[in-house]
VMD Tcl script that draws the C-alpha trace (Angstrom):
set ca {
  {23.46 -34.17 28.16}
  {26.40 -33.77 25.83}
  {23.88 -33.76 22.97}
  {22.89 -30.24 24.02}
  {26.30 -28.84 23.09}
  {25.17 -27.70 19.66}
  {26.80 -24.67 18.07}
  {24.37 -21.72 18.01}
  {24.78 -21.28 14.24}
  {24.03 -24.96 13.60}
  {21.04 -24.89 15.94}
  {19.71 -21.72 14.29}
  {19.98 -23.24 10.81}
  {18.27 -26.45 11.93}
  {15.51 -24.54 13.70}
  {14.72 -22.43 10.64}
  {14.36 -25.60 8.57}
  {12.20 -27.35 11.18}
  {9.93 -24.38 11.94}
  {7.19 -25.71 9.67}
  {4.25 -28.07 9.95}
  {4.40 -31.57 8.48}
  {2.33 -32.19 5.35}
  {0.61 -35.01 7.26}
  {-2.15 -33.52 9.44}
  {-5.76 -33.84 10.56}
  {-8.53 -33.77 7.97}
  {-9.89 -30.41 9.16}
  {-6.52 -28.65 8.95}
  {-5.47 -26.37 6.11}
  {-1.86 -25.23 5.85}
  {-0.75 -22.07 4.10}
  {1.81 -22.22 1.27}
  {4.74 -21.86 3.67}
  {3.45 -24.62 5.99}
  {3.86 -22.24 8.93}
  {0.17 -21.46 9.52}
  {-2.36 -24.17 10.43}
  {-6.08 -23.37 10.44}
  {-8.93 -25.69 11.44}
  {-11.63 -25.08 8.84}
  {-14.48 -27.21 10.20}
  {-15.88 -28.58 13.47}
  {-13.74 -28.63 16.64}
  {-11.64 -31.79 16.10}
  {-9.39 -33.41 13.48}
  {-6.96 -30.53 14.01}
  {-3.81 -32.56 14.69}
  {-0.50 -31.18 13.36}
  {3.15 -32.24 13.66}
  {6.54 -30.58 13.21}
  {8.01 -31.13 9.76}
  {11.16 -32.68 11.25}
  {12.03 -34.37 14.56}
  {13.24 -31.85 17.13}
  {16.88 -31.60 18.14}
  {17.66 -31.81 21.88}
  {16.82 -28.44 23.40}
  {15.10 -27.17 20.25}
  {11.79 -25.46 20.94}
  {8.82 -25.75 18.58}
  {6.99 -22.46 19.14}
  {3.54 -21.46 17.90}
  {1.47 -18.31 18.29}
  {-2.31 -18.43 18.60}
  {-3.58 -16.32 15.69}
  {-7.32 -16.92 15.71}
  {-9.93 -18.10 18.18}
  {-13.42 -19.52 17.60}
  {-16.23 -18.95 20.07}
  {-18.70 -21.64 21.03}
  {-16.32 -24.51 21.81}
  {-14.96 -25.78 25.12}
  {-11.25 -26.59 25.28}
  {-8.04 -25.06 23.99}
  {-4.75 -25.76 22.24}
  {-2.94 -29.02 23.07}
  {0.81 -29.50 22.64}
  {3.38 -32.19 23.26}
  {5.78 -34.68 21.67}
  {5.46 -38.02 19.93}
  {7.91 -40.70 18.86}
  {5.59 -41.67 15.99}
  {6.77 -40.55 12.56}
  {3.72 -38.83 10.99}
  {4.51 -40.66 7.75}
  {3.94 -43.98 9.53}
  {0.36 -43.15 10.58}
  {-2.23 -45.01 8.52}
  {-4.82 -42.49 9.68}
  {-4.22 -39.26 11.60}
  {-6.17 -39.61 14.88}
  {-9.14 -37.34 15.48}
  {-7.76 -36.15 18.82}
  {-4.33 -35.91 20.43}
  {-6.04 -36.63 23.77}
  {-6.80 -39.46 24.13}
  {-6.43 -41.01 20.65}
  {-2.78 -40.28 19.81}
  {-1.66 -40.67 23.44}
  {-3.36 -44.09 23.61}
  {-1.13 -45.24 20.75}
  {1.80 -44.97 23.17}
  {5.10 -43.05 22.98}
  {3.19 -39.75 22.97}
  {3.02 -37.05 25.63}
  {0.44 -34.27 25.20}
  {-1.00 -31.67 27.55}
  {-3.95 -29.32 27.18}
  {-3.13 -25.64 27.60}
  {-5.61 -24.09 30.03}
  {-6.38 -20.59 31.24}
  {-4.74 -21.44 34.57}
  {-1.81 -23.49 33.33}
  {0.69 -23.71 36.17}
  {4.20 -24.98 36.62}
  {4.20 -28.77 37.00}
  {6.01 -29.93 40.15}
  {6.96 -33.53 40.80}
  {5.86 -34.82 44.22}
  {8.50 -34.08 46.82}
  {10.23 -31.53 44.61}
  {10.09 -27.80 45.27}
  {9.11 -25.43 42.48}
  {12.07 -23.56 41.01}
  {12.16 -19.84 41.56}
  {10.87 -17.85 38.63}
  {13.33 -15.77 36.70}
  {12.61 -12.13 36.04}
  {10.29 -11.87 33.03}
  {12.70 -9.74 31.02}
  {15.95 -11.58 31.59}
  {17.36 -11.86 28.05}
  {17.49 -15.68 28.04}
  {15.27 -18.46 29.30}
  {17.40 -21.24 30.80}
  {16.06 -24.81 30.75}
  {18.60 -27.39 31.90}
  {21.58 -26.45 29.71}
  {19.47 -24.91 26.97}
  {19.54 -21.13 26.55}
  {16.75 -19.55 24.47}
  {16.33 -15.82 23.73}
  {13.26 -14.87 25.77}
  {12.25 -11.98 23.50}
  {10.94 -14.33 20.81}
  {9.05 -16.49 23.30}
  {6.73 -13.75 24.58}
  {3.58 -12.88 22.64}
  {2.69 -9.28 21.85}
  {-0.51 -7.45 21.09}
  {-1.01 -5.71 17.76}
  {-0.38 -1.94 18.03}
  {-3.51 -0.14 19.21}
  {-4.60 2.48 21.70}
  {-4.26 -0.06 24.52}
  {-1.25 -2.03 23.25}
  {1.02 -0.75 26.03}
  {-1.39 -2.17 28.62}
  {-1.68 -5.51 26.84}
  {2.09 -5.78 26.43}
  {2.57 -5.21 30.16}
  {0.06 -7.99 30.84}
  {2.00 -10.33 28.54}
  {5.28 -9.44 30.26}
  {3.80 -10.29 33.66}
  {2.19 -13.48 32.30}
  {-1.19 -12.20 33.49}
  {-2.89 -12.62 30.11}
  {-4.30 -16.15 29.80}
  {-2.10 -18.64 27.91}
  {-5.08 -19.37 25.65}
  {-5.45 -15.76 24.43}
  {-4.75 -14.57 20.90}
  {-1.07 -13.66 20.37}
  {-0.05 -16.02 23.19}
  {3.02 -18.11 22.33}
  {3.30 -21.74 23.36}
  {6.38 -23.92 22.87}
  {7.51 -27.48 23.57}
  {10.99 -29.00 23.79}
  {12.83 -31.91 25.40}
  {15.97 -31.86 27.54}
  {18.06 -35.08 27.67}
  {18.97 -36.43 31.11}
  {22.08 -38.34 32.31}
  {20.19 -41.65 32.35}
  {19.53 -41.49 28.60}
  {15.91 -40.34 28.90}
  {14.52 -36.84 28.41}
  {12.18 -34.41 30.16}
  {9.51 -32.58 28.17}
  {9.05 -28.88 28.91}
  {6.19 -26.60 27.87}
  {6.96 -22.88 27.63}
  {4.16 -20.28 27.81}
  {4.96 -16.66 26.94}
  {8.57 -17.03 27.99}
  {7.93 -19.00 31.19}
  {9.04 -22.60 31.62}
  {6.25 -24.70 33.11}
  {8.82 -27.23 34.35}
  {9.07 -30.93 33.40}
  {5.56 -31.93 32.35}
  {6.65 -35.44 31.34}
  {9.72 -37.48 32.23}
  {11.34 -40.63 30.87}
  {10.94 -39.83 27.17}
  {13.13 -41.94 24.83}
  {15.78 -39.36 23.94}
  {17.48 -41.74 21.49}
  {14.37 -41.86 19.27}
  {13.22 -39.09 16.90}
  {10.66 -36.91 18.69}
  {8.20 -34.77 16.73}
  {6.26 -31.82 18.12}
  {2.50 -32.29 18.36}
  {0.14 -29.31 18.03}
  {-3.59 -30.00 18.26}
  {-5.57 -27.00 16.97}
  {-8.53 -27.96 19.13}
  {-11.93 -26.42 19.96}
  {-11.67 -22.67 20.70}
  {-8.21 -22.43 19.10}
  {-8.79 -22.03 15.36}
  {-5.45 -20.97 13.84}
  {-1.80 -21.03 14.93}
  {1.46 -19.98 13.30}
  {4.96 -21.41 13.81}
  {7.42 -18.81 15.13}
  {11.09 -19.44 14.19}
  {13.51 -19.11 17.10}
  {17.13 -18.05 16.64}
  {19.51 -19.39 19.27}
  {22.66 -17.70 20.50}
  {23.00 -13.95 21.00}
  {20.09 -11.60 20.28}
  {20.25 -9.96 16.85}
  {21.06 -6.26 16.46}
  {17.42 -5.71 15.45}
  {16.19 -7.32 18.66}
  {18.58 -5.26 20.80}
  {17.44 -2.07 19.04}
  {13.81 -2.98 19.65}
  {14.40 -3.56 23.35}
  {16.11 -0.16 23.74}
  {13.45 1.68 21.72}
  {10.55 0.08 23.57}
  {12.19 0.87 26.90}
  {12.19 4.60 26.13}
  {8.68 5.10 24.74}
  {5.28 5.22 26.40}
  {3.83 2.52 24.14}
  {4.32 1.17 20.65}
  {1.93 3.60 18.94}
  {4.54 6.29 19.64}
  {7.02 4.47 17.37}
  {5.20 5.95 14.33}
  {6.49 9.41 15.27}
  {10.15 8.37 15.56}
  {12.70 9.17 12.86}
  {13.55 5.55 12.11}
  {13.75 3.41 8.96}
  {10.30 1.98 8.09}
  {11.45 -1.64 8.39}
  {12.80 -1.05 11.90}
  {9.56 0.69 12.88}
  {7.55 -2.27 11.67}
  {9.82 -4.72 13.49}
  {9.44 -2.78 16.76}
  {5.67 -2.55 16.43}
  {4.60 -5.93 15.16}
  {7.09 -8.67 16.02}
}
mol new
graphics top color blue
foreach p $ca { graphics top sphere $p radius 0.5 }
foreach p [lrange $ca 0 end-1] q [lrange $ca 1 end] { graphics top cylinder $p $q radius 0.2 }
display resetview
């Protein structure tokens, strides 16, 4: 577990570099110029994507669902793989079962009723309060503010934001944020954790080879059409984030921010991030 003792500044720099999709991806995927947005342009399959770099221990690869497509059954799939995308002769059509059947891959489908995974004989951990400033997973501490999706400002944004905060809105909804990371264990293996809107689902896979490079897997499958990578800064919340939390605490909803005497950039940050 000593690998998790990474300086916040070093982790932040590494995360900014890794918060992109790999140029190797499924045949129906189109990346934007920044390689942070992945859109499936045809059919419902061949939407497999990978992180540009292997993840560091405790580093979360976080995506936000930007666009949905009606008419398909199934949702986003996320996980980890020890396969270097460069080594794949052909990118599999599906993460489940194709990529998983290749071995050294752990992928789970995100569902509308995704619940915390509990190992047999082990009690579920108590949930933390949804607005504690940090999410703690093993010895990893991640600012929760970035992990929680938000609605776009509208007449009902205050209601939608409250639903996000309480994790009532389905994980598969637009603006929902889904992340994956691994936490090394004393025996040299690692546990994979999936995080949905700031809530840790618990270890969803155990015994991962922590000594091998592990890439994030994001399968833009079926009703999920487009996702965007969200960079996560580790360490203390920024001054902007702290200002946003205070401002949002003292207004009815985010539409009211327009009437405040604030710099335009801060207004935009409070409304849209």
